[in-house]
C-alpha positions as CSV (number, residue, x, y, z in Angstrom):
1,X,0.0,0.0,0.0
2,X,1.2,3.5,-0.9
3,X,0.7,6.8,0.9
4,X,-1.5,9.9,1.0
5,X,-0.1,13.4,1.6
6,X,-0.8,17.0,2.5
7,X,1.2,19.5,0.6
8,X,0.8,23.1,1.7
9,X,2.5,26.1,0.1
10,X,4.3,28.2,2.8
11,X,2.8,31.5,1.7
12,X,1.3,32.3,5.1
13,X,-0.8,30.9,7.9
14,X,-3.2,28.0,7.2
15,X,-6.9,28.9,7.6
16,X,-9.7,26.6,8.7
17,X,-10.3,25.5,5.1
18,X,-6.7,24.4,4.7
19,X,-6.8,22.6,8.0
20,X,-10.1,20.9,7.0
21,X,-8.5,19.5,3.8
22,X,-5.5,18.4,5.8
23,X,-7.7,16.5,8.2
24,X,-9.6,14.9,5.3
25,X,-6.3,13.8,3.6
26,X,-5.2,12.2,6.9
27,X,-8.5,10.4,7.4
28,X,-8.5,9.1,3.8
29,X,-5.0,7.8,4.2
30,X,-5.3,6.3,7.7
31,X,-8.7,4.7,6.9
32,X,-7.1,2.9,4.0
33,X,-4.0,1.8,5.9
34,X,-1.8,4.1,3.9
35,X,1.1,6.1,5.1
36,X,0.6,9.9,5.4
37,X,3.4,12.2,4.2
38,X,4.0,15.9,4.6
39,X,5.4,17.9,1.6
40,X,6.1,21.6,1.6
41,X,5.6,23.0,-1.9
42,X,8.0,25.9,-1.7
43,X,9.1,26.4,-5.3
44,X,7.1,29.7,-5.3
45,X,5.5,32.1,-2.8
46,X,7.5,31.0,0.2
47,X,7.3,33.4,3.1
48,X,9.9,33.4,5.9
49,X,8.6,31.5,9.0
50,X,5.5,30.3,7.3
51,X,6.6,26.6,7.0
52,X,7.3,26.4,10.8
53,X,4.0,28.0,11.7
54,X,2.0,25.8,9.3
55,X,3.6,22.6,10.6
56,X,3.0,23.7,14.2
57,X,-0.7,24.4,13.5
58,X,-1.1,21.0,11.8
59,X,0.5,19.3,14.8
60,X,-1.7,21.4,17.2
61,X,-4.9,19.9,15.7
62,X,-3.5,16.4,16.2
63,X,-2.2,15.5,12.8
64,X,0.8,13.1,12.6
65,X,2.8,12.2,9.5
66,X,5.3,9.6,8.6
67,X,9.0,10.3,8.1
68,X,10.6,13.7,7.6
69,X,9.0,16.7,5.9
70,X,10.0,16.9,2.2
71,X,10.5,20.3,0.5
72,X,10.3,20.9,-3.2
73,X,13.1,23.4,-3.1
74,X,15.4,20.4,-2.2
75,X,14.3,18.3,-5.1
76,X,15.6,20.1,-8.2
77,X,17.5,17.1,-9.4
78,X,14.4,15.0,-9.7
79,X,12.6,17.7,-11.8
80,X,15.6,18.1,-14.0
81,X,15.8,14.4,-14.6
82,X,12.1,14.2,-15.6
83,X,12.5,17.2,-17.9
84,X,15.5,15.6,-19.5
85,X,13.6,12.4,-20.1
86,X,10.7,14.3,-21.7
87,X,13.0,16.4,-23.8
88,X,15.0,13.4,-25.1
89,X,11.8,11.9,-26.3
90,X,10.8,15.0,-28.2
91,X,7.9,15.7,-25.9
92,X,8.9,19.3,-25.0
93,X,9.0,22.5,-27.0
94,X,9.8,26.1,-26.3
95,X,7.0,28.6,-25.9
96,X,7.5,32.4,-26.2
97,X,3.8,33.4,-25.7
98,X,2.8,36.0,-23.2
99,X,-0.2,35.6,-21.1
100,X,-1.9,38.2,-23.3
101,X,-1.1,36.2,-26.4
102,X,-2.6,33.1,-24.9
103,X,-5.7,35.0,-23.6
104,X,-6.4,36.5,-27.0
105,X,-5.9,33.2,-28.8
106,X,-8.0,31.2,-26.4
107,X,-10.9,33.7,-26.7
108,X,-11.1,33.2,-30.5
109,X,-14.1,31.4,-32.0
110,X,-13.9,27.6,-31.6
111,X,-11.1,27.8,-29.1
112,X,-11.5,26.0,-25.7
113,X,-11.5,28.7,-23.0
114,X,-8.2,28.8,-21.0
115,X,-6.4,26.2,-23.1
116,X,-3.2,26.7,-25.0
117,X,-3.8,26.9,-28.8
118,X,-0.4,25.5,-29.8
119,X,1.0,28.8,-31.2
120,X,4.6,27.8,-30.7
121,X,4.2,24.0,-31.2
122,X,5.6,23.9,-34.8
123,X,7.9,26.9,-35.0
124,X,10.9,26.5,-37.3
125,X,14.4,26.6,-36.0
126,X,14.8,30.1,-37.4
127,X,11.6,31.3,-35.8
128,X,12.6,30.0,-32.4
129,X,16.1,31.6,-32.7
130,X,14.5,34.9,-33.5
131,X,12.1,34.7,-30.6
132,X,14.8,33.7,-28.1
133,X,16.3,37.2,-28.6
134,X,13.1,38.8,-27.5
135,X,12.1,36.9,-24.4
136,X,13.1,33.7,-22.5
137,X,11.1,30.6,-23.3
138,X,8.9,28.4,-21.2
139,X,8.8,24.7,-22.1
140,X,5.5,23.0,-22.8
141,X,4.6,19.3,-23.0
142,X,3.8,18.2,-26.5
143,X,0.6,16.2,-25.7
144,X,-0.9,13.5,-27.8
145,X,-4.4,13.6,-26.4
146,X,-7.1,16.3,-26.2
147,X,-8.7,14.9,-23.0
148,X,-7.9,12.5,-20.3
149,X,-10.2,10.8,-17.8
150,X,-9.5,10.3,-14.1
151,X,-11.5,8.5,-11.4
152,X,-12.4,10.4,-8.3
153,X,-13.8,8.9,-5.1
154,X,-16.3,11.7,-4.7
155,X,-16.9,12.8,-8.3
156,X,-16.7,9.5,-10.2
157,X,-15.3,9.6,-13.8
158,X,-14.1,13.0,-14.7
159,X,-12.8,13.9,-18.2
160,X,-10.9,17.1,-18.6
161,X,-9.0,19.0,-21.3
162,X,-5.3,18.2,-21.8
163,X,-3.6,20.9,-23.7
164,X,0.2,21.6,-24.2
165,X,0.7,22.8,-20.7
166,X,3.8,24.4,-19.2
167,X,6.2,22.1,-17.4
168,X,9.1,24.6,-17.0
169,X,8.4,28.3,-16.6
170,X,10.4,31.0,-18.4
171,X,12.2,31.9,-15.2
172,X,13.6,28.4,-15.0
173,X,11.3,27.2,-12.1
174,X,9.5,23.8,-12.6
175,X,5.8,24.4,-13.1
176,X,3.4,23.1,-10.4
177,X,1.9,20.5,-12.8
178,X,5.4,18.9,-13.3
179,X,6.6,19.2,-9.7
180,X,3.5,17.7,-8.1
181,X,3.5,14.7,-10.5
182,X,7.3,14.0,-10.1
183,X,7.0,14.3,-6.3
184,X,4.0,12.0,-6.0
185,X,5.6,9.4,-8.1
186,X,9.0,9.6,-6.2
187,X,7.3,9.4,-2.8
188,X,5.0,6.5,-3.7
189,X,1.9,8.7,-3.3
190,X,-1.1,6.7,-4.7
191,X,-3.9,8.7,-3.1
192,X,-4.3,12.5,-3.5
193,X,-6.9,14.3,-1.4
194,X,-7.2,18.0,-2.0
195,X,-9.8,20.8,-2.7
196,X,-12.2,20.4,-5.5
197,X,-11.0,23.6,-7.1
198,X,-8.1,21.5,-8.3
199,X,-10.3,18.8,-10.0
200,X,-9.8,20.3,-13.4
201,X,-6.0,20.0,-13.0
202,X,-6.2,16.2,-12.4
203,X,-6.5,15.1,-16.0
204,X,-3.3,17.0,-17.0
205,X,-1.4,15.7,-14.1
206,X,-2.6,12.1,-14.6
207,X,-1.7,12.3,-18.3
208,X,1.8,13.6,-17.4
209,X,2.3,10.8,-14.9
210,X,1.6,8.3,-17.6
211,X,4.1,10.0,-19.9
212,X,6.7,9.6,-17.1
213,X,5.9,6.0,-16.6
214,X,4.0,6.4,-13.4
215,X,0.5,5.2,-12.4
216,X,-1.8,8.2,-11.6
217,X,-3.0,8.3,-8.0
218,X,-6.5,7.7,-6.8
219,X,-8.1,11.1,-6.4
220,X,-10.6,12.6,-3.9
221,X,-11.4,16.2,-4.5
222,X,-13.2,17.5,-1.4
223,X,-15.6,20.5,-1.1
224,X,-14.0,23.8,0.0
225,X,-14.7,26.0,2.9
226,X,-16.4,29.2,1.7
227,X,-17.2,32.6,3.3
228,X,-20.8,34.0,3.5
229,X,-20.4,35.5,0.1
230,X,-19.7,32.1,-1.4
231,X,-16.0,32.8,-2.0
232,X,-13.1,30.6,-1.0
233,X,-12.3,31.2,2.7
234,X,-9.2,33.3,3.2
235,X,-7.4,35.0,6.1
236,X,-9.0,38.3,5.2
237,X,-12.3,36.8,6.4
238,X,-11.3,37.3,10.0
239,X,-10.8,34.8,12.8
240,X,-10.1,31.8,10.5
241,X,-6.6,30.8,11.5
242,X,-5.6,29.1,14.7
243,X,-3.8,32.2,15.9
244,X,-6.8,34.5,15.4
245,X,-9.2,31.9,16.8
246,X,-7.1,31.6,20.0
247,X,-7.3,35.4,20.4
248,X,-11.1,35.0,20.7
249,X,-10.9,32.0,23.1
250,X,-11.2,29.1,20.7
251,X,-8.2,26.8,21.1
252,X,-6.9,24.2,18.6
253,X,-8.9,21.4,20.0
254,X,-12.1,23.4,19.7
255,X,-11.2,24.4,16.2
256,X,-10.6,20.8,15.3
257,X,-14.0,19.9,16.8
258,X,-15.6,22.6,14.7
259,X,-14.0,21.1,11.5
260,X,-15.0,17.6,12.4
261,X,-18.6,18.6,13.1
262,X,-18.7,20.2,9.6
263,X,-17.9,16.8,8.2
264,X,-20.5,15.0,10.3
265,X,-17.9,13.4,12.4
266,X,-17.4,13.2,16.2
267,X,-15.3,16.0,17.5
268,X,-13.7,14.4,20.5
269,X,-10.5,13.5,18.6
270,X,-9.1,12.5,15.3
271,X,-9.0,8.8,16.4
272,X,-12.7,9.0,17.2
273,X,-13.4,10.5,13.8
274,X,-11.3,7.9,12.1
275,X,-13.2,5.1,13.7
276,X,-16.4,6.0,11.9
277,X,-15.0,7.7,8.8
278,X,-16.8,6.8,5.6
279,X,-16.1,8.9,2.4
280,X,-19.6,8.0,1.2
281,X,-21.1,9.9,4.1
282,X,-19.1,13.1,3.6
283,X,-21.0,16.4,2.8
284,X,-21.1,17.1,-0.9
285,X,-21.6,20.9,-0.5
286,X,-19.0,23.4,0.6
287,X,-18.7,24.4,4.3
288,X,-19.9,27.9,4.7
289,X,-18.0,29.7,7.5
290,X,-18.2,33.3,8.6
291,X,-17.5,35.2,11.8
292,X,-20.4,37.6,11.1
293,X,-23.3,36.8,13.4
294,X,-25.6,38.7,11.2
295,X,-25.1,36.2,8.3
296,X,-27.2,33.6,10.1
297,X,-30.8,33.7,11.0
298,X,-30.1,32.5,14.6
299,X,-27.7,35.3,15.1
300,X,-24.8,32.9,15.6
301,X,-21.8,32.9,13.3
302,X,-22.1,30.2,10.6
303,X,-19.8,27.3,11.3
304,X,-19.0,28.3,14.9
305,X,-19.7,26.1,17.9
306,X,-23.0,26.7,19.5
């Protein structure tokens, strides 16, 4: 049996939505006798001190993980090896398009919204040489399929677009879609639990895994935590981090109980929740959380303990 994982980006404090997803990833892994690994995705947006604070918060709500924490910033050799393999097989090409170029092209009639139209796919050597003098190139995967289907525990069969997506940015940093696939394969991750805002990324990542000779993981894309306006929960929504909650008298155990209650699970402990955990019984709608008492007919903040 392989492992599940939680992989936060150290861009700041984790909020309740992040912690809820982490708990779900732990429950999915432990309930299927998998290991549970912690990976810090710090190739981009890393803020000083954020990793230590995030790991402390995860431990405070009772999460445990196996082995040492892995950091993407320490794994450049693995990404270079994967890129070299793809390049040697003729599966990469340079792309010189700006975001505006892609936006304008993908808004043209008959173009799939948000997908790369293949502008640089078949440039001649002379055209590439001329463009290199104007701007650095990103590298894209030369895909051989337009769609790919993944199986999700909560969503069933999901088919999404697979375009020629970026695997190496024009600043030389491996793209998220490459790094996450290489990391999951190298770590033996065969179960990925994350927010359902990333469901549309799964077909691209599963396709790339196959191109690299790896088996795509089992997916479970879970509902997000939203604020009263229906937007993704964020730190700007108020007391939604453990630090801010503590300042209003809600400790980590109470915050964990709140999260577990939102999942229909007993809030006494993670072990109590694990004992009755069943993915089929999980809520299918987002968890609405707000610190504004006026947002709820009872006068109590939505999502808060009664």
